[in-house]
PyMOL commands that place a pseudoatom at each C-alpha (Angstrom):
pseudoatom trace, name=CA, resn=MET, resi=1, chain=A, elem=C, hetatm=0, pos=[133.291, -194.060, 13.752]
pseudoatom trace, name=CA, resn=SER, resi=2, chain=A, elem=C, hetatm=0, pos=[133.993, -195.133, 17.326]
pseudoatom trace, name=CA, resn=ARG, resi=3, chain=A, elem=C, hetatm=0, pos=[135.244, -191.632, 18.169]
pseudoatom trace, name=CA, resn=LEU, resi=4, chain=A, elem=C, hetatm=0, pos=[131.995, -190.167, 16.915]
pseudoatom trace, name=CA, resn=ALA, resi=5, chain=A, elem=C, hetatm=0, pos=[129.988, -192.623, 19.021]
pseudoatom trace, name=CA, resn=MET, resi=6, chain=A, elem=C, hetatm=0, pos=[132.092, -191.838, 22.091]
pseudoatom trace, name=CA, resn=TRP, resi=7, chain=A, elem=C, hetatm=0, pos=[131.709, -188.064, 21.513]
pseudoatom trace, name=CA, resn=TRP, resi=8, chain=A, elem=C, hetatm=0, pos=[127.943, -188.417, 21.114]
pseudoatom trace, name=CA, resn=ARG, resi=9, chain=A, elem=C, hetatm=0, pos=[127.627, -190.527, 24.272]
pseudoatom trace, name=CA, resn=ALA, resi=10, chain=A, elem=C, hetatm=0, pos=[129.761, -188.095, 26.288]
pseudoatom trace, name=CA, resn=SER, resi=11, chain=A, elem=C, hetatm=0, pos=[127.879, -185.022, 25.078]
pseudoatom trace, name=CA, resn=CYS, resi=12, chain=A, elem=C, hetatm=0, pos=[124.520, -186.649, 25.883]
pseudoatom trace, name=CA, resn=GLU, resi=13, chain=A, elem=C, hetatm=0, pos=[125.738, -187.590, 29.350]
pseudoatom trace, name=CA, resn=ILE, resi=14, chain=A, elem=C, hetatm=0, pos=[127.068, -184.075, 30.023]
pseudoatom trace, name=CA, resn=SER, resi=15, chain=A, elem=C, hetatm=0, pos=[123.835, -182.432, 28.915]
pseudoatom trace, name=CA, resn=ASP, resi=16, chain=A, elem=C, hetatm=0, pos=[121.826, -184.871, 31.037]
pseudoatom trace, name=CA, resn=LEU, resi=17, chain=A, elem=C, hetatm=0, pos=[123.957, -184.198, 34.123]
pseudoatom trace, name=CA, resn=THR, resi=18, chain=A, elem=C, hetatm=0, pos=[123.766, -180.415, 33.738]
pseudoatom trace, name=CA, resn=ARG, resi=19, chain=A, elem=C, hetatm=0, pos=[120.005, -180.222, 33.148]
pseudoatom trace, name=CA, resn=ASP, resi=20, chain=A, elem=C, hetatm=0, pos=[117.989, -178.228, 35.636]
pseudoatom trace, name=CA, resn=ARG, resi=21, chain=A, elem=C, hetatm=0, pos=[114.999, -180.512, 36.101]
pseudoatom trace, name=CA, resn=GLU, resi=22, chain=A, elem=C, hetatm=0, pos=[113.360, -178.233, 38.671]
pseudoatom trace, name=CA, resn=GLN, resi=23, chain=A, elem=C, hetatm=0, pos=[113.351, -175.344, 36.214]
pseudoatom trace, name=CA, resn=GLU, resi=24, chain=A, elem=C, hetatm=0, pos=[111.918, -177.587, 33.503]
pseudoatom trace, name=CA, resn=ALA, resi=25, chain=A, elem=C, hetatm=0, pos=[109.097, -178.605, 35.851]
pseudoatom trace, name=CA, resn=ARG, resi=26, chain=A, elem=C, hetatm=0, pos=[108.386, -174.951, 36.715]
pseudoatom trace, name=CA, resn=VAL, resi=27, chain=A, elem=C, hetatm=0, pos=[108.311, -173.976, 33.032]
pseudoatom trace, name=CA, resn=LEU, resi=28, chain=A, elem=C, hetatm=0, pos=[105.924, -176.818, 32.203]
pseudoatom trace, name=CA, resn=ASP, resi=29, chain=A, elem=C, hetatm=0, pos=[103.657, -175.814, 35.103]
pseudoatom trace, name=CA, resn=GLU, resi=30, chain=A, elem=C, hetatm=0, pos=[103.626, -172.166, 34.013]
pseudoatom trace, name=CA, resn=MET, resi=31, chain=A, elem=C, hetatm=0, pos=[102.926, -173.188, 30.435]
pseudoatom trace, name=CA, resn=ALA, resi=32, chain=A, elem=C, hetatm=0, pos=[99.998, -175.338, 31.515]
pseudoatom trace, name=CA, resn=VAL, resi=33, chain=A, elem=C, hetatm=0, pos=[98.520, -172.542, 33.634]
pseudoatom trace, name=CA, resn=ARG, resi=34, chain=A, elem=C, hetatm=0, pos=[99.224, -169.374, 31.649]
pseudoatom trace, name=CA, resn=LEU, resi=35, chain=A, elem=C, hetatm=0, pos=[99.083, -170.388, 28.002]
pseudoatom trace, name=CA, resn=GLN, resi=36, chain=A, elem=C, hetatm=0, pos=[95.918, -171.312, 26.214]
pseudoatom trace, name=CA, resn=PRO, resi=37, chain=A, elem=C, hetatm=0, pos=[96.504, -174.867, 25.088]
pseudoatom trace, name=CA, resn=GLY, resi=38, chain=A, elem=C, hetatm=0, pos=[96.213, -175.384, 21.397]
pseudoatom trace, name=CA, resn=PRO, resi=39, chain=A, elem=C, hetatm=0, pos=[96.460, -178.645, 19.506]
pseudoatom trace, name=CA, resn=TRP, resi=40, chain=A, elem=C, hetatm=0, pos=[100.255, -178.386, 19.666]
pseudoatom trace, name=CA, resn=ALA, resi=41, chain=A, elem=C, hetatm=0, pos=[100.374, -177.895, 23.463]
pseudoatom trace, name=CA, resn=ILE, resi=42, chain=A, elem=C, hetatm=0, pos=[97.810, -180.413, 24.676]
pseudoatom trace, name=CA, resn=ALA, resi=43, chain=A, elem=C, hetatm=0, pos=[100.456, -183.130, 24.878]
pseudoatom trace, name=CA, resn=ALA, resi=44, chain=A, elem=C, hetatm=0, pos=[102.498, -180.937, 27.250]
pseudoatom trace, name=CA, resn=LEU, resi=45, chain=A, elem=C, hetatm=0, pos=[99.578, -180.750, 29.662]
pseudoatom trace, name=CA, resn=PHE, resi=46, chain=A, elem=C, hetatm=0, pos=[99.572, -184.540, 29.977]
pseudoatom trace, name=CA, resn=HIS, resi=47, chain=A, elem=C, hetatm=0, pos=[103.358, -184.902, 29.927]
pseudoatom trace, name=CA, resn=ARG, resi=48, chain=A, elem=C, hetatm=0, pos=[104.430, -187.686, 32.275]
pseudoatom trace, name=CA, resn=ARG, resi=49, chain=A, elem=C, hetatm=0, pos=[107.035, -186.458, 34.746]
pseudoatom trace, name=CA, resn=ALA, resi=50, chain=A, elem=C, hetatm=0, pos=[109.436, -188.106, 37.114]
pseudoatom trace, name=CA, resn=PRO, resi=51, chain=A, elem=C, hetatm=0, pos=[107.838, -188.822, 40.523]
pseudoatom trace, name=CA, resn=GLY, resi=52, chain=A, elem=C, hetatm=0, pos=[109.712, -186.075, 42.375]
pseudoatom trace, name=CA, resn=ALA, resi=53, chain=A, elem=C, hetatm=0, pos=[109.732, -183.419, 39.639]
pseudoatom trace, name=CA, resn=THR, resi=54, chain=A, elem=C, hetatm=0, pos=[106.672, -181.498, 40.804]
pseudoatom trace, name=CA, resn=ASP, resi=55, chain=A, elem=C, hetatm=0, pos=[107.571, -181.958, 44.474]
pseudoatom trace, name=CA, resn=ALA, resi=56, chain=A, elem=C, hetatm=0, pos=[110.972, -180.392, 43.855]
pseudoatom trace, name=CA, resn=ALA, resi=57, chain=A, elem=C, hetatm=0, pos=[109.413, -177.439, 42.039]
pseudoatom trace, name=CA, resn=GLU, resi=58, chain=A, elem=C, hetatm=0, pos=[106.931, -176.849, 44.866]
pseudoatom trace, name=CA, resn=ALA, resi=59, chain=A, elem=C, hetatm=0, pos=[109.626, -177.171, 47.529]
pseudoatom trace, name=CA, resn=SER, resi=60, chain=A, elem=C, hetatm=0, pos=[111.931, -174.710, 45.783]
pseudoatom trace, name=CA, resn=ALA, resi=61, chain=A, elem=C, hetatm=0, pos=[109.080, -172.201, 45.375]
pseudoatom trace, name=CA, resn=THR, resi=62, chain=A, elem=C, hetatm=0, pos=[108.248, -172.333, 49.085]
pseudoatom trace, name=CA, resn=MET, resi=63, chain=A, elem=C, hetatm=0, pos=[111.903, -172.176, 50.071]
pseudoatom trace, name=CA, resn=GLU, resi=64, chain=A, elem=C, hetatm=0, pos=[112.345, -168.915, 48.130]
pseudoatom trace, name=CA, resn=ASN, resi=65, chain=A, elem=C, hetatm=0, pos=[109.767, -167.196, 50.346]
pseudoatom trace, name=CA, resn=GLN, resi=66, chain=A, elem=C, hetatm=0, pos=[111.242, -168.334, 53.656]
pseudoatom trace, name=CA, resn=PRO, resi=67, chain=A, elem=C, hetatm=0, pos=[114.230, -166.638, 55.303]
pseudoatom trace, name=CA, resn=PRO, resi=68, chain=A, elem=C, hetatm=0, pos=[117.316, -168.736, 55.984]
pseudoatom trace, name=CA, resn=PRO, resi=69, chain=A, elem=C, hetatm=0, pos=[117.313, -170.548, 59.346]
pseudoatom trace, name=CA, resn=ASN, resi=70, chain=A, elem=C, hetatm=0, pos=[119.859, -168.192, 60.910]
pseudoatom trace, name=CA, resn=ALA, resi=71, chain=A, elem=C, hetatm=0, pos=[118.602, -164.934, 59.361]
pseudoatom trace, name=CA, resn=GLU, resi=72, chain=A, elem=C, hetatm=0, pos=[118.545, -163.145, 62.712]
pseudoatom trace, name=CA, resn=GLU, resi=73, chain=A, elem=C, hetatm=0, pos=[122.195, -163.971, 63.333]
pseudoatom trace, name=CA, resn=ALA, resi=74, chain=A, elem=C, hetatm=0, pos=[123.216, -162.822, 59.845]
pseudoatom trace, name=CA, resn=ARG, resi=75, chain=A, elem=C, hetatm=0, pos=[121.771, -159.317, 60.229]
pseudoatom trace, name=CA, resn=PRO, resi=76, chain=A, elem=C, hetatm=0, pos=[124.315, -156.606, 61.152]
for i in range(1, 76): cmd.bond("trace and resi %d" % i, "trace and resi %d" % (i + 1))
show_as sticks, trace
zoom trace
Protein backbone atom coordinates (compact mmCIF):
# COMPACT_ATOMS: atom_id res chain seq x y z
CA MET A 1 0.00 0.00 0.00
CA SER A 2 2.84 2.40 0.77
CA ARG A 3 4.38 1.73 -2.65
CA LEU A 4 1.11 2.65 -4.31
CA ALA A 5 0.92 5.88 -2.30
CA MET A 6 4.52 6.74 -3.17
CA TRP A 7 3.90 6.00 -6.89
CA TRP A 8 0.77 8.16 -6.88
CA ARG A 9 2.56 11.05 -5.15
CA ALA A 10 5.52 10.86 -7.54
CA SER A 11 3.34 10.71 -10.65
CA CYS A 12 1.28 13.70 -9.47
CA GLU A 13 4.45 15.67 -8.77
CA ILE A 14 5.94 14.82 -12.18
CA SER A 15 2.78 15.82 -14.02
CA ASP A 16 2.60 19.06 -12.03
CA LEU A 17 6.23 19.92 -12.79
CA THR A 18 5.88 19.21 -16.52
CA ARG A 19 2.64 21.14 -17.03
CA ASP A 20 2.74 24.03 -19.47
CA ARG A 21 0.74 26.62 -17.56
CA GLU A 22 1.19 29.28 -20.25
CA GLN A 23 -0.38 27.02 -22.86
CA GLU A 24 -3.25 26.21 -20.51
CA ALA A 25 -3.89 29.94 -20.03
CA ARG A 26 -3.83 30.52 -23.81
CA VAL A 27 -6.26 27.65 -24.40
CA LEU A 28 -8.65 28.96 -21.75
CA ASP A 29 -8.48 32.46 -23.27
CA GLU A 30 -9.17 31.13 -26.77
CA MET A 31 -12.04 29.03 -25.47
CA ALA A 32 -13.59 32.03 -23.75
CA VAL A 33 -13.30 34.17 -26.89
CA ARG A 34 -14.02 31.76 -29.75
CA LEU A 35 -16.50 29.25 -28.38
CA GLN A 36 -20.08 30.06 -27.61
CA PRO A 37 -20.41 29.35 -23.92
CA GLY A 38 -23.03 26.83 -23.06
CA PRO A 39 -24.11 25.71 -19.62
CA TRP A 40 -21.12 23.36 -19.50
CA ALA A 41 -18.56 26.08 -20.36
CA ILE A 42 -19.75 29.00 -18.26
CA ALA A 43 -17.64 27.85 -15.32
CA ALA A 44 -14.52 28.01 -17.52
CA LEU A 45 -15.17 31.68 -18.25
CA PHE A 46 -15.02 32.47 -14.53
CA HIS A 47 -12.18 30.05 -13.78
CA ARG A 48 -9.87 31.54 -11.16
CA ARG A 49 -6.27 31.56 -12.36
CA ALA A 50 -2.93 32.04 -10.72
CA PRO A 51 -1.94 35.74 -10.52
CA GLY A 52 0.72 35.54 -13.24
CA ALA A 53 -1.01 33.08 -15.59
CA THR A 54 -2.56 35.64 -17.92
CA ASP A 55 0.50 37.90 -17.75
CA ALA A 56 2.71 35.03 -18.88
CA ALA A 57 0.38 34.23 -21.78
CA GLU A 58 0.33 37.87 -22.91
CA ALA A 59 4.10 38.20 -22.58
CA SER A 60 4.75 35.05 -24.61
CA ALA A 61 2.35 36.21 -27.34
CA THR A 62 4.12 39.56 -27.67
CA MET A 63 7.55 37.94 -27.55
CA GLU A 64 6.66 35.72 -30.54
CA ASN A 65 6.16 38.80 -32.73
CA GLN A 66 9.41 40.51 -31.79
CA PRO A 67 12.78 39.59 -33.33
CA PRO A 68 15.54 38.43 -31.01
CA PRO A 69 17.70 41.23 -29.56
CA ASN A 70 20.68 40.44 -31.78
CA ALA A 71 18.76 39.61 -34.98
CA GLU A 72 20.91 41.91 -37.10
CA GLU A 73 24.08 40.16 -35.97
CA ALA A 74 22.61 36.71 -36.65
CA ARG A 75 21.80 37.42 -40.30
CA PRO A 76 24.37 36.10 -42.82
